[in-house]
N, C-alpha and C positions, 0 to 999 in steps of 0.2 A: 366626463367632460372636464377639460382643462381650460384655464383662463390665463392667457399670456398678456403681459403689459406691453403696449405698443406706444412708441414715441412718434408723434406726427410733427412735421415741420413744414412751414411754408417756404417754398423754394421759387422765388420770383412769382410767375403766374400759376405755378403748380404746387402740389403738395407731395411730400415723400413720407414714408413710414418705414420704421424698422422694429425689430423685435430683439431686445437685448439678450433674452435667454435662448435665441435661435440665431447664432452667428451666421451672417450672410443672408438672412431672410429680410428682403426689403421689397418695397413697391413704391409706385408713384400714381398720381392721378391729377386730373384737371381741377377737381373740386375735393373738399374734405370727405364728403359722402362716397365719392368714387374711389378715393384712396383707401378708405376703410373697407369697402367691399373687395378691392384688389389685394389688400394685406391678408384679409381673412382667406382668400383663395391661396395666396402665397404660403401661409401657415399651413393650410391643409396639404398642399403639394409638398412642402418640406417634410412634414411628418410622414406622408406616404412614402417618400423617398427613403427616409430613415428606416421605416418598417421593411421596405423592399430590400434594403442593404443589410438587414439584421442588426442595425445600430439601435442603442437605447434612445428613447425619447426624453429629452431633458425636462425635468420638473420645472414649472414656473417658480421663479425665486425673486424676481424683481418686484418691488412694492413701490408704488408712487402716490403722491398726495400733494395737492397744491398747498403753497405756504404763503400766506398773506403778509405783506410788509407795508409800512406806511412810508411814502416817499415824498 
């Protein structure tokens, strides 16, 4: 099992998501939950395509953590 870091962004009335370690792996959805499900499927399809093409599967390398500041 691999765990990839996903960036979620609110885009107007929708959400978008992308995976920095998998260039071009993106998805959208009407809700954050829908977007999360869609990006999971996109990651699986992305990796399946790499396998079919005999390409290496990138190792997760991005680490994220919220940082609190006082404003």
